[in-house]
VOPAGU-2260 file (C-alpha; in pm, 1 decimal, decimal comma):
REM VOPAGU-2260
SITE   aa  ch    i         X         Y         Z
SITE  GLN   A    0     510,4   -1918,1   -1036,2
SITE  VAL   A    1     561,0   -1709,7    -732,9
SITE  GLN   A    2     839,2   -1600,4    -543,5
SITE  LEU   A    3     840,9   -1464,3    -192,3
SITE  VAL   A    4    1144,8   -1305,9     -18,3
SITE  GLU   A    5    1098,7   -1224,6     396,9
SITE  SER   A    6    1272,6    -946,1     583,2
SITE  GLY   A    7    1251,0    -836,1     965,6
SITE  GLY   A    8    1374,3   -1121,5    1154,2
SITE  GLY   A    9    1592,7   -1041,8    1468,5
SITE  LEU   A   10    1661,2   -1054,4    1852,6
SITE  VAL   A   11    1420,9    -896,7    2098,0
SITE  GLN   A   12    1341,3    -913,4    2427,0
SITE  ALA   A   13    1024,4   -1039,1    2597,2
SITE  GLY   A   14     766,3    -766,5    2562,8
SITE  GLY   A   15     931,9    -603,9    2265,0
SITE  SER   A   16     782,7    -579,5    1893,4
SITE  LEU   A   17     900,9    -668,8    1522,3
SITE  ARG   A   18     754,9    -660,7    1213,1
SITE  LEU   A   19     831,7    -898,2     933,0
SITE  SER   A   20     759,3    -854,3     573,9
SITE  CYS   A   21     696,0   -1065,7     271,3
SITE  ALA   A   22     748,8    -943,5     -48,7
SITE  ALA   A   23     593,7   -1118,1    -339,3
SITE  SER   A   24     685,9   -1169,7    -723,2
SITE  GLY   A   25     589,2   -1355,4   -1031,4
SITE  SER   A   26     258,5   -1439,7   -1054,4
SITE  ILE   A   27      87,0   -1213,4    -809,7
SITE  ALA   A   28    -267,5   -1210,3    -977,0
SITE  SER   A   29    -300,1   -1635,1    -912,6
SITE  ILE   A   30    -257,2   -1561,9    -534,3
SITE  ASN   A   31    -535,6   -1656,3    -320,3
SITE  ARG   A   32    -416,7   -1629,6      19,9
SITE  MET   A   33     -93,6   -1528,1     189,3
SITE  GLY   A   34      51,8   -1631,1     535,8
SITE  TRP   A   35     270,6   -1654,0     799,3
SITE  TYR   A   36     415,7   -2010,1     967,9
SITE  ARG   A   37     679,2   -2080,2    1238,3
SITE  GLN   A   38     896,1   -2368,9    1347,0
SITE  ALA   A   39    1070,8   -2401,2    1616,8
SITE  PRO   A   40    1374,8   -2658,2    1674,6
SITE  GLY   A   41    1222,7   -3002,8    1711,4
SITE  LYS   A   42     881,4   -2900,3    1635,7
SITE  GLN   A   43     649,4   -2909,7    1332,0
SITE  ARG   A   44     558,6   -2569,6    1093,5
SITE  ASP   A   45     219,7   -2435,9    1228,1
SITE  LEU   A   46      23,3   -2155,8    1134,7
SITE  VAL   A   47      37,9   -1799,2    1244,3
SITE  ALA   A   48    -156,6   -1597,3    1050,4
SITE  THR   A   49    -334,0   -1581,5     704,9
SITE  ILE   A   50    -484,4   -1372,6     506,5
SITE  THR   A   51    -683,1   -1384,9     196,6
SITE  SER   A   52    -698,2   -1170,4    -126,1
SITE  GLY   A   53   -1055,3   -1023,0      25,6
SITE  GLY   A   54    -884,6    -922,0     332,1
SITE  THR   A   55   -1044,7   -1183,2     527,8
SITE  THR   A   56    -776,9   -1274,8     828,9
SITE  ASN   A   57    -726,3   -1605,4    1040,0
SITE  TYR   A   58    -485,0   -1594,4    1328,1
SITE  ALA   A   59    -325,3   -1901,0    1563,8
SITE  ASP   A   60    -513,7   -1882,7    1907,0
SITE  SER   A   61    -142,9   -1853,4    2064,6
SITE  VAL   A   62    -126,7   -1501,7    1870,4
SITE  LYS   A   63    -473,0   -1355,5    1858,7
SITE  GLY   A   64    -454,6   -1017,9    2051,4
SITE  ARG   A   65     -86,5   -1002,5    1989,3
SITE  PHE   A   66     -31,9   -1022,7    1611,1
SITE  THR   A   67    -136,1    -842,4    1332,5
SITE  ILE   A   68    -143,5    -997,5     946,5
SITE  SER   A   69    -221,9    -681,5     664,9
SITE  ARG   A   70    -104,5    -691,1     322,9
SITE  ASP   A   71       4,0    -389,9      96,6
SITE  ASN   A   72    -110,3    -466,1    -246,8
SITE  ALA   A   73      37,8    -197,6    -441,0
SITE  LYS   A   74     348,9    -334,9    -317,6
SITE  ASN   A   75     232,9    -689,1    -331,2
SITE  THR   A   76     377,1    -733,9      55,5
SITE  VAL   A   77     248,3    -899,0     329,5
SITE  TYR   A   78     348,2    -770,7     691,1
SITE  LEU   A   79     352,8    -945,3    1038,5
SITE  GLN   A   80     362,8    -718,5    1326,9
SITE  MET   A   81     418,8    -948,1    1665,9
SITE  ASN   A   82     359,0    -711,7    1977,2
SITE  SER   A   83     447,9    -843,7    2333,3
SITE  LEU   A   84     656,1   -1101,7    2235,5
SITE  GLU   A   85     700,7   -1397,4    2444,7
SITE  PRO   A   86    1029,1   -1648,5    2454,9
SITE  GLU   A   87     761,6   -1924,6    2301,5
SITE  ASP   A   88     718,4   -1727,8    1991,4
SITE  THR   A   89    1087,6   -1760,4    1881,2
SITE  ALA   A   90    1106,7   -1958,8    1568,8
SITE  VAL   A   91    1193,3   -1953,6    1207,5
SITE  TYR   A   92     933,3   -1748,9    1045,2
SITE  TYR   A   93     795,8   -1848,8     688,8
SITE  CYS   A   94     609,2   -1660,3     482,7
SITE  ASN   A   95     347,6   -1845,4     266,7
SITE  ALA   A   96     189,7   -1803,0     -58,8
SITE  LEU   A   97    -147,2   -2014,7    -206,7
SITE  ALA   A   98    -215,0   -1968,5    -559,7
SITE  TRP   A   99    -472,5   -2129,3    -810,0
SITE  MET   A  100    -289,5   -2182,1   -1172,7
SITE  GLY   A  101    -498,8   -2452,9   -1257,0
SITE  GLY   A  102    -466,1   -2607,5    -916,8
SITE  PHE   A  103    -327,3   -2504,4    -593,4
SITE  TYR   A  104      59,6   -2458,7    -539,4
SITE  ASN   A  105     231,8   -2333,4    -243,3
SITE  SER   A  106     518,8   -2133,1    -228,0
SITE  TRP   A  107     768,2   -2065,9      65,6
SITE  GLY   A  108    1038,6   -1801,8     146,6
SITE  GLN   A  109    1375,2   -1877,8     257,8
SITE  GLY   A  110    1264,1   -1822,9     636,9
SITE  THR   A  111    1354,6   -1550,7     912,6
SITE  GLN   A  112    1466,4   -1594,5    1248,8
SITE  VAL   A  113    1300,5   -1453,1    1532,8
SITE  THR   A  114    1425,0   -1483,6    1889,9
SITE  VAL   A  115    1298,5   -1349,5    2248,7
SITE  SER   A  116    1485,9   -1341,7    2512,2
SITE  PRO   A  117    1341,5   -1382,0    2829,2
């Protein structure tokens, strides 16, 4: 099993920056990919960015050039640096881990609120 704990959300004005952190514990060696998803009120949960165990990254078109995903393997932590934030980025952000344990398993964090004021 993989456990995820997020931190770093908050309230920021448009144009500002925030950094989210996600610390993983448990079956760390089984993790193939980690990432961030977000869910705004009344909307589905959407991909923001992912990073594989090999360091390959992928971003939603809406955040390319503004957000950067990175990982610190020594700390078992994934980060999401968010710059030039827009009110449309307001959502609950969830950390995700995709692990291989005889089959693929998804683990989710509890979510952290990001609110961007105009």
